C-alpha positions as CSV (number, residue, x, y, z in Angstrom):
1,M,-50.3,-13.2,-21.7
2,S,-52.2,-17.0,-21.2
3,R,-55.6,-15.8,-21.4
4,W,-55.2,-14.5,-25.0
5,Y,-52.4,-16.3,-26.4
6,R,-53.8,-20.3,-26.9
7,P,-51.0,-22.8,-28.2
8,A,-52.3,-25.2,-30.6
9,G,-54.0,-27.9,-28.6
10,S,-54.8,-26.0,-25.7
11,A,-58.7,-25.0,-26.9
12,G,-59.9,-27.8,-28.1
13,R,-63.7,-29.3,-26.6
14,G,-65.5,-31.6,-27.9
15,P,-65.9,-32.2,-31.7
16,Y,-63.5,-29.0,-32.2
17,A,-60.1,-28.6,-32.5
18,V,-60.4,-25.3,-31.4
19,E,-63.0,-23.8,-30.1
20,L,-63.0,-20.6,-28.2
21,T,-66.5,-18.4,-27.6
22,P,-68.3,-15.8,-25.4
23,G,-68.8,-19.0,-23.4
24,T,-65.1,-20.8,-22.7
25,V,-63.1,-17.6,-22.2
26,E,-63.9,-15.2,-19.7
27,G,-64.2,-11.1,-20.8
28,W,-65.8,-12.3,-24.6
29,R,-68.2,-11.2,-26.0
30,W,-69.1,-10.8,-29.2
31,T,-67.0,-13.7,-31.5
32,S,-66.7,-17.4,-31.9
33,I,-64.0,-19.4,-33.4
34,R,-64.3,-23.1,-34.0
35,V,-61.9,-25.5,-36.2
36,L,-63.9,-28.9,-36.7
37,E,-61.7,-31.8,-38.4
38,L,-63.9,-35.0,-40.1
39,G,-62.3,-37.8,-41.8
40,P,-63.8,-38.4,-45.1
41,G,-67.2,-38.7,-45.7
42,E,-67.6,-38.2,-41.6
43,T,-70.7,-35.6,-40.7
44,H,-70.7,-32.9,-38.0
45,A,-74.7,-31.5,-36.9
46,F,-74.9,-29.0,-34.7
47,E,-77.3,-25.6,-33.8
48,S,-75.8,-22.0,-34.8
49,G,-77.6,-21.1,-31.9
50,D,-77.5,-16.7,-31.6
51,E,-74.5,-16.9,-34.1
52,E,-74.7,-16.1,-37.1
53,L,-71.2,-18.2,-39.0
54,F,-69.6,-19.1,-41.6
55,V,-68.4,-22.6,-43.0
56,L,-64.6,-21.9,-44.4
57,P,-63.4,-24.8,-46.0
58,L,-59.2,-24.7,-44.5
59,S,-58.0,-27.9,-46.4
60,G,-60.8,-30.2,-48.2
61,G,-64.5,-29.7,-48.9
62,G,-67.5,-31.4,-48.6
63,T,-71.4,-29.9,-48.0
64,V,-73.0,-28.1,-45.9
65,V,-77.0,-28.2,-45.1
66,A,-78.6,-25.6,-43.2
67,D,-81.9,-24.3,-42.9
68,G,-82.9,-27.2,-45.1
69,E,-81.0,-26.5,-47.9
70,R,-77.8,-28.0,-49.3
71,F,-74.6,-26.2,-50.4
72,E,-71.9,-28.0,-51.9
73,L,-68.8,-26.9,-51.1
74,T,-65.3,-27.6,-52.9
75,G,-62.9,-26.4,-51.0
76,R,-59.2,-26.4,-51.7
77,P,-56.2,-28.2,-50.9
78,D,-54.6,-25.9,-47.8
79,V,-55.0,-22.0,-47.0
80,F,-52.4,-21.3,-48.9
81,S,-54.0,-22.6,-52.6
82,G,-56.0,-19.1,-52.8
83,P,-59.4,-17.9,-51.7
84,T,-62.4,-20.8,-51.1
85,D,-66.3,-21.2,-51.6
86,T,-67.4,-20.5,-48.3
87,V,-71.4,-21.0,-46.5
88,Y,-73.2,-18.3,-44.5
89,V,-75.2,-19.8,-42.1
90,P,-78.0,-17.5,-39.6
91,R,-79.0,-18.1,-36.4
92,D,-81.2,-20.6,-35.3
93,A,-80.5,-22.8,-37.7
94,S,-80.0,-26.8,-37.5
95,V,-76.8,-27.4,-39.3
96,T,-75.3,-30.3,-41.2
97,V,-71.3,-30.6,-42.2
98,T,-69.8,-33.4,-44.5
99,A,-66.5,-33.6,-45.3
100,A,-66.3,-35.3,-48.9
101,G,-65.8,-38.9,-49.1
102,H,-63.1,-39.2,-52.1
103,D,-60.9,-37.2,-50.1
104,A,-58.1,-39.7,-48.3
105,D,-57.3,-36.7,-46.1
106,G,-60.6,-35.4,-44.5
107,A,-61.4,-32.1,-44.6
108,R,-61.2,-29.5,-42.0
109,F,-63.2,-26.4,-41.8
110,A,-63.0,-23.4,-39.6
111,L,-66.3,-22.0,-38.4
112,P,-65.8,-18.3,-37.4
113,A,-68.8,-16.4,-35.9
114,G,-70.7,-14.4,-33.5
115,P,-74.1,-14.0,-31.8
116,C,-76.5,-11.3,-33.7
117,G,-80.0,-9.8,-33.6
118,R,-81.3,-10.2,-37.5
119,R,-82.3,-13.7,-38.6
120,L,-80.6,-13.4,-42.2
121,A,-80.9,-16.5,-45.4
122,A,-78.2,-18.7,-45.7
123,R,-76.2,-18.1,-48.4
124,Y,-73.2,-19.7,-50.4
125,V,-70.3,-17.8,-51.7
126,G,-68.7,-18.9,-55.0
127,V,-65.3,-18.5,-55.5
128,D,-64.8,-16.2,-58.1
129,D,-67.2,-13.8,-55.8
130,V,-64.0,-13.3,-53.2
131,A,-62.7,-10.7,-53.7
132,V,-58.7,-10.6,-53.4
133,E,-56.9,-7.5,-52.3
134,L,-52.9,-6.6,-52.2
135,R,-52.4,-4.6,-49.5
136,G,-49.4,-2.2,-48.7
137,A,-45.9,-2.7,-50.4
138,G,-42.7,-4.0,-50.3
139,S,-42.2,-6.1,-47.2
140,S,-45.4,-4.9,-46.1
141,T,-47.4,-6.7,-48.7
142,R,-50.1,-9.0,-47.6
143,Q,-53.1,-10.6,-49.8
144,V,-56.8,-10.4,-48.4
145,H,-59.6,-12.7,-49.1
146,N,-62.4,-10.6,-48.7
147,F,-65.1,-13.2,-48.1
148,G,-66.8,-11.7,-44.9
149,S,-65.9,-8.3,-45.0
150,A,-67.9,-5.2,-43.1
151,D,-68.1,-4.1,-47.2
152,G,-68.3,-7.0,-49.5
153,F,-70.8,-9.2,-47.6
154,D,-74.1,-8.2,-45.6
155,A,-74.0,-10.1,-42.2
156,D,-75.6,-8.7,-39.0
157,R,-72.8,-8.1,-37.0
158,L,-69.6,-11.1,-38.0
159,I,-66.4,-9.6,-40.2
160,A,-64.2,-12.2,-41.5
161,V,-61.4,-12.5,-43.6
162,E,-58.5,-14.3,-44.5
163,V,-54.3,-12.8,-44.7
164,I,-51.7,-14.3,-45.9
165,T,-48.2,-13.2,-45.3
166,P,-45.3,-14.4,-47.2
167,A,-42.0,-15.6,-46.3
168,G,-40.5,-12.9,-44.3
169,N,-43.0,-10.1,-44.5
170,W,-44.7,-7.9,-41.4
171,S,-48.8,-7.7,-42.2
172,S,-51.2,-5.8,-39.4
173,Y,-48.4,-3.5,-39.6
174,P,-48.6,-0.7,-39.0
175,P,-50.1,-1.9,-35.7
176,H,-53.5,-0.5,-35.4
177,K,-56.7,-0.9,-32.9
178,H,-60.5,-0.7,-32.9
179,D,-61.2,-0.5,-29.3
180,V,-63.3,2.8,-29.3
181,D,-66.7,3.9,-30.9
182,V,-66.1,7.2,-32.9
183,P,-68.2,7.4,-35.7
184,G,-66.6,8.3,-39.0
185,A,-63.3,7.3,-37.5
186,E,-63.1,3.7,-35.0
187,S,-65.1,0.9,-34.7
188,E,-65.0,-0.9,-31.4
189,L,-64.4,-4.6,-32.3
190,E,-63.4,-8.0,-30.8
191,E,-60.9,-9.8,-33.5
192,I,-59.7,-13.7,-33.5
193,Y,-56.6,-14.4,-34.9
194,Y,-56.6,-17.9,-35.9
195,F,-53.1,-18.7,-37.8
196,E,-51.8,-21.8,-40.1
197,V,-48.2,-21.6,-41.4
198,S,-47.5,-23.1,-44.4
199,D,-44.4,-25.7,-43.0
200,E,-44.7,-27.7,-39.5
201,R,-41.8,-26.2,-38.8
202,G,-42.5,-23.0,-39.9
203,F,-43.5,-19.9,-37.1
204,G,-44.7,-16.3,-37.0
205,Y,-44.7,-13.7,-34.4
206,H,-47.6,-11.7,-33.5
207,R,-47.8,-8.5,-31.5
208,V,-50.7,-7.0,-29.4
209,Y,-49.7,-3.7,-26.7
210,G,-52.2,-1.4,-25.0
211,T,-52.7,1.6,-23.4
212,D,-52.0,2.8,-19.8
213,D,-55.4,2.6,-18.9
214,R,-55.9,-0.3,-20.9
215,P,-52.7,-2.5,-20.4
216,I,-52.5,-5.6,-22.3
217,D,-49.2,-7.4,-23.1
218,V,-48.6,-9.8,-25.7
219,L,-45.4,-11.0,-27.8
220,A,-45.9,-14.5,-28.9
221,E,-44.6,-17.1,-31.5
222,V,-47.3,-18.7,-33.1
223,R,-47.7,-21.6,-35.4
224,T,-50.3,-23.9,-37.2
225,G,-53.5,-24.2,-34.7
226,D,-52.6,-21.0,-32.7
227,V,-54.9,-18.4,-31.7
228,V,-54.2,-15.1,-30.1
229,L,-57.6,-13.4,-29.4
230,V,-57.5,-9.5,-29.3
231,P,-60.1,-7.5,-26.4
232,H,-58.1,-4.3,-27.1
233,G,-55.0,-2.4,-27.7
234,W,-52.6,-1.8,-30.6
235,H,-52.0,-5.4,-32.7
236,G,-49.3,-6.1,-34.8
237,P,-47.3,-7.1,-36.6
238,S,-47.7,-10.1,-37.9
239,V,-44.4,-11.7,-39.2
240,A,-43.8,-14.8,-41.0
241,A,-40.1,-15.8,-40.3
242,P,-38.1,-16.4,-43.2
243,G,-39.0,-19.2,-45.4
244,Y,-42.5,-19.7,-44.3
245,H,-45.3,-18.4,-45.3
246,L,-47.9,-17.2,-42.8
247,Y,-51.7,-17.2,-42.7
248,Y,-54.7,-16.3,-40.2
249,L,-58.4,-16.5,-40.2
250,N,-59.5,-12.8,-38.4
251,V,-62.9,-12.3,-36.9
252,M,-64.6,-9.7,-35.9
253,A,-68.0,-7.9,-34.0
254,G,-68.4,-5.6,-31.7
255,P,-71.6,-4.1,-30.1
256,G,-71.8,-1.0,-32.5
257,A,-75.0,0.4,-34.0
258,T,-72.8,0.2,-37.7
259,R,-71.3,-3.0,-38.8
260,D,-68.1,-1.1,-40.2
261,W,-64.3,-2.3,-40.1
262,L,-62.6,1.7,-39.1
263,I,-59.1,1.7,-37.5
264,S,-56.7,4.2,-35.9
265,D,-53.1,3.5,-36.6
266,D,-50.5,3.6,-33.6
267,P,-49.2,7.6,-34.0
268,A,-45.5,5.9,-33.1
269,H,-45.7,4.0,-36.5
270,A,-48.8,5.9,-39.0
271,W,-45.4,7.3,-40.9
272,V,-44.9,4.0,-42.4
273,R,-47.9,3.6,-45.1
274,D,-46.2,7.3,-46.5
275,E,-43.1,4.7,-47.6
276,W,-45.6,2.2,-49.8
277,A,-46.5,4.7,-52.3
278,A,-42.6,4.5,-53.7
279,Q,-42.5,0.2,-53.5
280,A,-43.5,-1.8,-55.4
281,P,-45.9,-5.1,-54.3
282,D,-44.6,-8.0,-53.7
283,P,-44.0,-10.3,-56.9
284,R,-45.0,-13.2,-54.9
285,L,-48.2,-12.3,-54.4
286,P,-51.3,-13.1,-55.3
287,M,-50.1,-16.4,-54.0
288,G,-52.4,-19.5,-55.3
289,K,-55.5,-18.9,-56.9
290,E,-54.7,-15.7,-59.6
291,R,-57.6,-12.9,-60.0
């Protein structure tokens, strides 16, 4: 399990509190996650290389310069305060990220990324342009921020969304997979889950399991800063312990000719979706900025 579950503090490298990429994980090909922590006014410069990416504020805000164009990011206090503005950065770009100088705590940025072919333009995504979706019902209700979804934003291969699961709820449920290419039915996508919890004492759980021919077995207690990698197999649920809201950033990409998010539910549990029609959404959602 240690190959696919990385607890906070175990995947830091250089300036990044988290850095997991095709170059640092054996057998990993299509997705990356970096978490950059900067003090007030601090700057970090890097090259995007063969990857397209988002600069996504987790807490605080700042500025991003990409391809010589400057973007201001208002950001947010934390990931449970609703969606945030973000910047899409193309491959082969020089990038500078600077934390706002007025915030005593500095800023934290997630950099979800993946190698790509096409070079698109750098773009700012305003918070009002982020579609917020309530998915599921009852104790399976969760809130999805579709800032980089397959059907909501134009990228080459990269798909990225945020999910908030209220305390006591289950998300990524029913368990599902996307590890084979079945046109119109299922996409072949690697996936990264980067987690945060609403209280430093808080925790959740995440499950990944495979098939007889492609086994994988992960059952991890997750806390802020933890990462679970999903190379294949059924994944879910992500469970928020009572008393603690759970956040995760999903990063997906794969070798398919089209950029689609198509999933197959585990047949043993797919029936659960039928119950949602008779259940109301969790009234605690939407969390943060109402849409």
